[in-house]
PDB file with SEQRES, HELIX, SHEET and CRYST1 records, atoms N, CA, C and O in Angstrom:
SEQRES   1 A   51  MET GLN VAL PRO LEU TRP LEU ALA LEU ILE VAL VAL GLY          
SEQRES   2 A   51  TYR LEU GLY CYS LYS LEU PHE ARG PRO PRO ILE TRP LEU          
SEQRES   3 A   51  VAL ALA LEU LEU LEU LEU GLY GLY TYR LEU LEU ALA ASP          
SEQRES   4 A   51  SER LEU PHE ALA PRO VAL VAL ASP THR ALA VAL LYS              
HELIX    1 AA1 LEU A    5  PHE A   20  1                                  16    
HELIX    2 AA2 ILE A   24  ALA A   38  1                                  15    
HELIX    3 AA3 ALA A   43  VAL A   50  1                                   8    
CRYST1    1.000    1.000    1.000  90.00  90.00  90.00 P 1           1          
ATOM      1  N   MET A   1     131.996 -78.056 -64.540  1.00  0.00           N  
ATOM      2  CA  MET A   1     133.158 -77.318 -64.856  1.00  0.00           C  
ATOM      3  C   MET A   1     132.923 -76.468 -66.086  1.00  0.00           C  
ATOM      4  O   MET A   1     132.486 -76.942 -67.134  1.00  0.00           O  
ATOM      5  N   GLN A   2     133.222 -75.231 -65.922  1.00  0.00           N  
ATOM      6  CA  GLN A   2     133.014 -74.223 -67.021  1.00  0.00           C  
ATOM      7  C   GLN A   2     134.304 -73.751 -67.468  1.00  0.00           C  
ATOM      8  O   GLN A   2     135.131 -73.281 -66.687  1.00  0.00           O  
ATOM      9  N   VAL A   3     134.507 -73.878 -68.830  1.00  0.00           N  
ATOM     10  CA  VAL A   3     135.890 -73.466 -69.366  1.00  0.00           C  
ATOM     11  C   VAL A   3     135.414 -72.247 -70.361  1.00  0.00           C  
ATOM     12  O   VAL A   3     134.411 -72.329 -71.071  1.00  0.00           O  
ATOM     13  N   PRO A   4     136.192 -71.221 -70.312  1.00  0.00           N  
ATOM     14  CA  PRO A   4     136.042 -70.163 -71.139  1.00  0.00           C  
ATOM     15  C   PRO A   4     136.143 -70.489 -72.596  1.00  0.00           C  
ATOM     16  O   PRO A   4     137.029 -71.288 -72.897  1.00  0.00           O  
ATOM     17  N   LEU A   5     135.414 -70.024 -73.524  1.00  0.00           N  
ATOM     18  CA  LEU A   5     135.396 -70.309 -74.903  1.00  0.00           C  
ATOM     19  C   LEU A   5     136.825 -70.007 -75.448  1.00  0.00           C  
ATOM     20  O   LEU A   5     137.323 -70.866 -76.175  1.00  0.00           O  
ATOM     21  N   TRP A   6     137.465 -68.992 -75.202  1.00  0.00           N  
ATOM     22  CA  TRP A   6     138.778 -68.635 -75.708  1.00  0.00           C  
ATOM     23  C   TRP A   6     139.856 -69.608 -75.270  1.00  0.00           C  
ATOM     24  O   TRP A   6     140.813 -69.858 -76.003  1.00  0.00           O  
ATOM     25  N   LEU A   7     139.704 -70.135 -74.118  1.00  0.00           N  
ATOM     26  CA  LEU A   7     140.712 -71.157 -73.622  1.00  0.00           C  
ATOM     27  C   LEU A   7     140.533 -72.495 -74.346  1.00  0.00           C  
ATOM     28  O   LEU A   7     141.488 -73.185 -74.701  1.00  0.00           O  
ATOM     29  N   ALA A   8     139.233 -72.822 -74.544  1.00  0.00           N  
ATOM     30  CA  ALA A   8     138.941 -74.140 -75.271  1.00  0.00           C  
ATOM     31  C   ALA A   8     139.509 -73.882 -76.649  1.00  0.00           C  
ATOM     32  O   ALA A   8     140.216 -74.781 -77.102  1.00  0.00           O  
ATOM     33  N   LEU A   9     139.326 -72.848 -77.360  1.00  0.00           N  
ATOM     34  CA  LEU A   9     139.800 -72.662 -78.738  1.00  0.00           C  
ATOM     35  C   LEU A   9     141.246 -72.791 -78.825  1.00  0.00           C  
ATOM     36  O   LEU A   9     141.806 -73.495 -79.666  1.00  0.00           O  
ATOM     37  N   ILE A  10     141.899 -72.032 -77.853  1.00  0.00           N  
ATOM     38  CA  ILE A  10     143.477 -72.134 -77.865  1.00  0.00           C  
ATOM     39  C   ILE A  10     143.845 -73.535 -77.693  1.00  0.00           C  
ATOM     40  O   ILE A  10     144.689 -73.951 -78.485  1.00  0.00           O  
ATOM     41  N   VAL A  11     143.359 -74.404 -76.766  1.00  0.00           N  
ATOM     42  CA  VAL A  11     143.759 -75.761 -76.596  1.00  0.00           C  
ATOM     43  C   VAL A  11     143.490 -76.583 -77.787  1.00  0.00           C  
ATOM     44  O   VAL A  11     144.316 -77.410 -78.173  1.00  0.00           O  
ATOM     45  N   VAL A  12     142.383 -76.392 -78.378  1.00  0.00           N  
ATOM     46  CA  VAL A  12     142.074 -77.271 -79.619  1.00  0.00           C  
ATOM     47  C   VAL A  12     142.928 -76.830 -80.756  1.00  0.00           C  
ATOM     48  O   VAL A  12     143.414 -77.647 -81.537  1.00  0.00           O  
ATOM     49  N   GLY A  13     143.121 -75.518 -80.858  1.00  0.00           N  
ATOM     50  CA  GLY A  13     144.046 -75.139 -81.984  1.00  0.00           C  
ATOM     51  C   GLY A  13     145.396 -75.558 -81.780  1.00  0.00           C  
ATOM     52  O   GLY A  13     146.018 -76.026 -82.733  1.00  0.00           O  
ATOM     53  N   TYR A  14     145.996 -75.433 -80.504  1.00  0.00           N  
ATOM     54  CA  TYR A  14     147.355 -76.059 -80.252  1.00  0.00           C  
ATOM     55  C   TYR A  14     147.452 -77.528 -80.613  1.00  0.00           C  
ATOM     56  O   TYR A  14     148.320 -77.992 -81.353  1.00  0.00           O  
ATOM     57  N   LEU A  15     146.468 -78.231 -80.017  1.00  0.00           N  
ATOM     58  CA  LEU A  15     146.543 -79.712 -80.320  1.00  0.00           C  
ATOM     59  C   LEU A  15     146.432 -80.088 -81.657  1.00  0.00           C  
ATOM     60  O   LEU A  15     147.056 -81.060 -82.083  1.00  0.00           O  
ATOM     61  N   GLY A  16     145.592 -79.315 -82.467  1.00  0.00           N  
ATOM     62  CA  GLY A  16     145.397 -79.519 -83.881  1.00  0.00           C  
ATOM     63  C   GLY A  16     146.630 -79.316 -84.734  1.00  0.00           C  
ATOM     64  O   GLY A  16     146.924 -80.069 -85.663  1.00  0.00           O  
ATOM     65  N   CYS A  17     147.319 -78.280 -84.377  1.00  0.00           N  
ATOM     66  CA  CYS A  17     148.609 -77.837 -85.065  1.00  0.00           C  
ATOM     67  C   CYS A  17     149.626 -78.848 -84.681  1.00  0.00           C  
ATOM     68  O   CYS A  17     150.456 -79.204 -85.518  1.00  0.00           O  
ATOM     69  N   LYS A  18     149.625 -79.376 -83.389  1.00  0.00           N  
ATOM     70  CA  LYS A  18     150.609 -80.188 -82.985  1.00  0.00           C  
ATOM     71  C   LYS A  18     150.475 -81.708 -83.543  1.00  0.00           C  
ATOM     72  O   LYS A  18     151.434 -82.396 -83.890  1.00  0.00           O  
ATOM     73  N   LEU A  19     149.266 -82.063 -83.564  1.00  0.00           N  
ATOM     74  CA  LEU A  19     148.999 -83.608 -84.045  1.00  0.00           C  
ATOM     75  C   LEU A  19     148.994 -83.581 -85.610  1.00  0.00           C  
ATOM     76  O   LEU A  19     149.648 -84.445 -86.194  1.00  0.00           O  
ATOM     77  N   PHE A  20     148.360 -82.728 -86.265  1.00  0.00           N  
ATOM     78  CA  PHE A  20     148.063 -82.851 -87.708  1.00  0.00           C  
ATOM     79  C   PHE A  20     149.200 -82.139 -88.563  1.00  0.00           C  
ATOM     80  O   PHE A  20     149.415 -82.481 -89.726  1.00  0.00           O  
ATOM     81  N   ARG A  21     149.918 -81.130 -87.926  1.00  0.00           N  
ATOM     82  CA  ARG A  21     150.950 -80.374 -88.699  1.00  0.00           C  
ATOM     83  C   ARG A  21     150.490 -79.911 -90.011  1.00  0.00           C  
ATOM     84  O   ARG A  21     150.968 -80.345 -91.059  1.00  0.00           O  
ATOM     85  N   PRO A  22     149.504 -78.973 -89.950  1.00  0.00           N  
ATOM     86  CA  PRO A  22     149.107 -78.349 -91.212  1.00  0.00           C  
ATOM     87  C   PRO A  22     150.202 -77.313 -91.587  1.00  0.00           C  
ATOM     88  O   PRO A  22     150.927 -76.814 -90.726  1.00  0.00           O  
ATOM     89  N   PRO A  23     150.298 -77.000 -92.951  1.00  0.00           N  
ATOM     90  CA  PRO A  23     151.234 -75.944 -93.395  1.00  0.00           C  
ATOM     91  C   PRO A  23     150.764 -74.624 -92.743  1.00  0.00           C  
ATOM     92  O   PRO A  23     149.583 -74.341 -92.541  1.00  0.00           O  
ATOM     93  N   ILE A  24     151.855 -73.830 -92.431  1.00  0.00           N  
ATOM     94  CA  ILE A  24     151.499 -72.475 -91.710  1.00  0.00           C  
ATOM     95  C   ILE A  24     150.616 -71.525 -92.747  1.00  0.00           C  
ATOM     96  O   ILE A  24     149.751 -70.764 -92.313  1.00  0.00           O  
ATOM     97  N   TRP A  25     150.892 -71.633 -94.034  1.00  0.00           N  
ATOM     98  CA  TRP A  25     149.983 -70.841 -94.799  1.00  0.00           C  
ATOM     99  C   TRP A  25     148.479 -71.306 -94.802  1.00  0.00           C  
ATOM    100  O   TRP A  25     147.586 -70.521 -95.123  1.00  0.00           O  
ATOM    101  N   LEU A  26     148.254 -72.474 -94.471  1.00  0.00           N  
ATOM    102  CA  LEU A  26     146.892 -73.031 -94.398  1.00  0.00           C  
ATOM    103  C   LEU A  26     146.136 -72.522 -93.062  1.00  0.00           C  
ATOM    104  O   LEU A  26     144.929 -72.289 -93.011  1.00  0.00           O  
ATOM    105  N   VAL A  27     146.981 -72.396 -92.065  1.00  0.00           N  
ATOM    106  CA  VAL A  27     146.499 -71.846 -90.741  1.00  0.00           C  
ATOM    107  C   VAL A  27     146.297 -70.375 -91.000  1.00  0.00           C  
ATOM    108  O   VAL A  27     145.182 -69.904 -90.776  1.00  0.00           O  
ATOM    109  N   ALA A  28     147.164 -69.684 -91.403  1.00  0.00           N  
ATOM    110  CA  ALA A  28     147.012 -68.207 -91.690  1.00  0.00           C  
ATOM    111  C   ALA A  28     145.825 -67.982 -92.564  1.00  0.00           C  
ATOM    112  O   ALA A  28     145.113 -67.010 -92.310  1.00  0.00           O  
ATOM    113  N   LEU A  29     145.519 -68.784 -93.588  1.00  0.00           N  
ATOM    114  CA  LEU A  29     144.466 -68.658 -94.523  1.00  0.00           C  
ATOM    115  C   LEU A  29     143.149 -68.731 -93.833  1.00  0.00           C  
ATOM    116  O   LEU A  29     142.233 -67.925 -93.995  1.00  0.00           O  
ATOM    117  N   LEU A  30     143.134 -69.827 -93.005  1.00  0.00           N  
ATOM    118  CA  LEU A  30     141.823 -70.081 -92.265  1.00  0.00           C  
ATOM    119  C   LEU A  30     141.464 -69.068 -91.206  1.00  0.00           C  
ATOM    120  O   LEU A  30     140.297 -68.745 -90.987  1.00  0.00           O  
ATOM    121  N   LEU A  31     142.542 -68.557 -90.531  1.00  0.00           N  
ATOM    122  CA  LEU A  31     142.317 -67.566 -89.569  1.00  0.00           C  
ATOM    123  C   LEU A  31     141.899 -66.135 -90.219  1.00  0.00           C  
ATOM    124  O   LEU A  31     141.058 -65.406 -89.693  1.00  0.00           O  
ATOM    125  N   LEU A  32     142.535 -65.841 -91.338  1.00  0.00           N  
ATOM    126  CA  LEU A  32     142.057 -64.604 -92.187  1.00  0.00           C  
ATOM    127  C   LEU A  32     140.728 -64.798 -92.770  1.00  0.00           C  
ATOM    128  O   LEU A  32     139.928 -63.862 -92.763  1.00  0.00           O  
ATOM    129  N   GLY A  33     140.432 -65.909 -93.264  1.00  0.00           N  
ATOM    130  CA  GLY A  33     139.090 -66.156 -93.790  1.00  0.00           C  
ATOM    131  C   GLY A  33     138.001 -66.032 -92.727  1.00  0.00           C  
ATOM    132  O   GLY A  33     136.966 -65.403 -92.946  1.00  0.00           O  
ATOM    133  N   GLY A  34     138.256 -66.645 -91.576  1.00  0.00           N  
ATOM    134  CA  GLY A  34     137.336 -66.613 -90.469  1.00  0.00           C  
ATOM    135  C   GLY A  34     137.155 -65.234 -90.082  1.00  0.00           C  
ATOM    136  O   GLY A  34     135.996 -64.845 -89.936  1.00  0.00           O  
ATOM    137  N   TYR A  35     138.197 -64.356 -89.875  1.00  0.00           N  
ATOM    138  CA  TYR A  35     138.074 -63.019 -89.459  1.00  0.00           C  
ATOM    139  C   TYR A  35     137.363 -62.187 -90.564  1.00  0.00           C  
ATOM    140  O   TYR A  35     136.596 -61.285 -90.227  1.00  0.00           O  
ATOM    141  N   LEU A  36     137.584 -62.452 -91.817  1.00  0.00           N  
ATOM    142  CA  LEU A  36     136.826 -61.673 -92.905  1.00  0.00           C  
ATOM    143  C   LEU A  36     135.344 -61.951 -92.852  1.00  0.00           C  
ATOM    144  O   LEU A  36     134.514 -61.045 -92.928  1.00  0.00           O  
ATOM    145  N   LEU A  37     134.978 -63.441 -92.696  1.00  0.00           N  
ATOM    146  CA  LEU A  37     133.705 -63.924 -92.737  1.00  0.00           C  
ATOM    147  C   LEU A  37     132.972 -63.390 -91.566  1.00  0.00           C  
ATOM    148  O   LEU A  37     131.766 -63.172 -91.681  1.00  0.00           O  
ATOM    149  N   ALA A  38     133.569 -63.165 -90.481  1.00  0.00           N  
ATOM    150  CA  ALA A  38     132.817 -62.599 -89.286  1.00  0.00           C  
ATOM    151  C   ALA A  38     132.330 -61.135 -89.506  1.00  0.00           C  
ATOM    152  O   ALA A  38     131.403 -60.650 -88.858  1.00  0.00           O  
ATOM    153  N   ASP A  39     133.021 -60.470 -90.464  1.00  0.00           N  
ATOM    154  CA  ASP A  39     132.602 -59.081 -90.698  1.00  0.00           C  
ATOM    155  C   ASP A  39     131.900 -58.843 -92.021  1.00  0.00           C  
ATOM    156  O   ASP A  39     131.858 -57.720 -92.523  1.00  0.00           O  
ATOM    157  N   SER A  40     131.328 -59.953 -92.604  1.00  0.00           N  
ATOM    158  CA  SER A  40     130.705 -59.900 -93.819  1.00  0.00           C  
ATOM    159  C   SER A  40     129.166 -59.996 -93.774  1.00  0.00           C  
ATOM    160  O   SER A  40     128.583 -60.015 -92.690  1.00  0.00           O  
ATOM    161  N   LEU A  41     128.505 -60.058 -94.952  1.00  0.00           N  
ATOM    162  CA  LEU A  41     127.007 -60.232 -94.792  1.00  0.00           C  
ATOM    163  C   LEU A  41     126.594 -61.585 -94.389  1.00  0.00           C  
ATOM    164  O   LEU A  41     125.451 -61.797 -93.984  1.00  0.00           O  
ATOM    165  N   PHE A  42     127.571 -62.598 -94.496  1.00  0.00           N  
ATOM    166  CA  PHE A  42     127.125 -63.967 -94.136  1.00  0.00           C  
ATOM    167  C   PHE A  42     127.264 -64.166 -92.634  1.00  0.00           C  
ATOM    168  O   PHE A  42     126.903 -65.229 -92.130  1.00  0.00           O  
ATOM    169  N   ALA A  43     127.754 -63.221 -91.933  1.00  0.00           N  
ATOM    170  CA  ALA A  43     127.901 -63.495 -90.392  1.00  0.00           C  
ATOM    171  C   ALA A  43     126.632 -63.915 -89.755  1.00  0.00           C  
ATOM    172  O   ALA A  43     126.681 -64.834 -88.938  1.00  0.00           O  
ATOM    173  N   PRO A  44     125.450 -63.326 -90.046  1.00  0.00           N  
ATOM    174  CA  PRO A  44     124.230 -63.856 -89.339  1.00  0.00           C  
ATOM    175  C   PRO A  44     123.833 -65.298 -89.694  1.00  0.00           C  
ATOM    176  O   PRO A  44     123.281 -66.022 -88.866  1.00  0.00           O  
ATOM    177  N   VAL A  45     124.139 -65.716 -90.993  1.00  0.00           N  
ATOM    178  CA  VAL A  45     123.796 -67.026 -91.456  1.00  0.00           C  
ATOM    179  C   VAL A  45     124.696 -68.012 -90.760  1.00  0.00           C  
ATOM    180  O   VAL A  45     124.224 -69.056 -90.308  1.00  0.00           O  
ATOM    181  N   VAL A  46     126.065 -67.700 -90.649  1.00  0.00           N  
ATOM    182  CA  VAL A  46     126.885 -68.543 -90.009  1.00  0.00           C  
ATOM    183  C   VAL A  46     126.561 -68.678 -88.452  1.00  0.00           C  
ATOM    184  O   VAL A  46     126.713 -69.734 -87.838  1.00  0.00           O  
ATOM    185  N   ASP A  47     126.095 -67.490 -87.878  1.00  0.00           N  
ATOM    186  CA  ASP A  47     125.635 -67.498 -86.483  1.00  0.00           C  
ATOM    187  C   ASP A  47     124.578 -68.507 -86.208  1.00  0.00           C  
ATOM    188  O   ASP A  47     124.677 -69.331 -85.299  1.00  0.00           O  
ATOM    189  N   THR A  48     123.526 -68.418 -87.045  1.00  0.00           N  
ATOM    190  CA  THR A  48     122.244 -69.139 -86.856  1.00  0.00           C  
ATOM    191  C   THR A  48     122.659 -70.661 -87.120  1.00  0.00           C  
ATOM    192  O   THR A  48     122.140 -71.564 -86.464  1.00  0.00           O  
ATOM    193  N   ALA A  49     123.635 -70.912 -88.130  1.00  0.00           N  
ATOM    194  CA  ALA A  49     123.976 -72.257 -88.326  1.00  0.00           C  
ATOM    195  C   ALA A  49     124.764 -72.930 -87.205  1.00  0.00           C  
ATOM    196  O   ALA A  49     124.648 -74.134 -86.981  1.00  0.00           O  
ATOM    197  N   VAL A  50     125.557 -72.136 -86.513  1.00  0.00           N  
ATOM    198  CA  VAL A  50     126.368 -72.583 -85.380  1.00  0.00           C  
ATOM    199  C   VAL A  50     125.413 -72.891 -84.199  1.00  0.00           C  
ATOM    200  O   VAL A  50     125.541 -73.927 -83.546  1.00  0.00           O  
ATOM    201  N   LYS A  51     124.503 -72.019 -83.949  1.00  0.00           N  
ATOM    202  CA  LYS A  51     123.631 -72.258 -82.869  1.00  0.00           C  
ATOM    203  C   LYS A  51     122.709 -73.306 -83.144  1.00  0.00           C  
ATOM    204  O   LYS A  51     121.878 -73.635 -82.298  1.00  0.00           O  
TER     205      LYS A  51                                                      
END                                                                             
């Protein structure tokens, strides 16, 4: 069974917010930080670390 990455991320994110109930500012901060990190000089480093 192959699941698209975007669907898996949505499901994991929804369950994480539902079960752990983090503050909304923390969720927004992590999303913004990930977005900014993806467009920075550290993106290749993160890419190789994830793979």
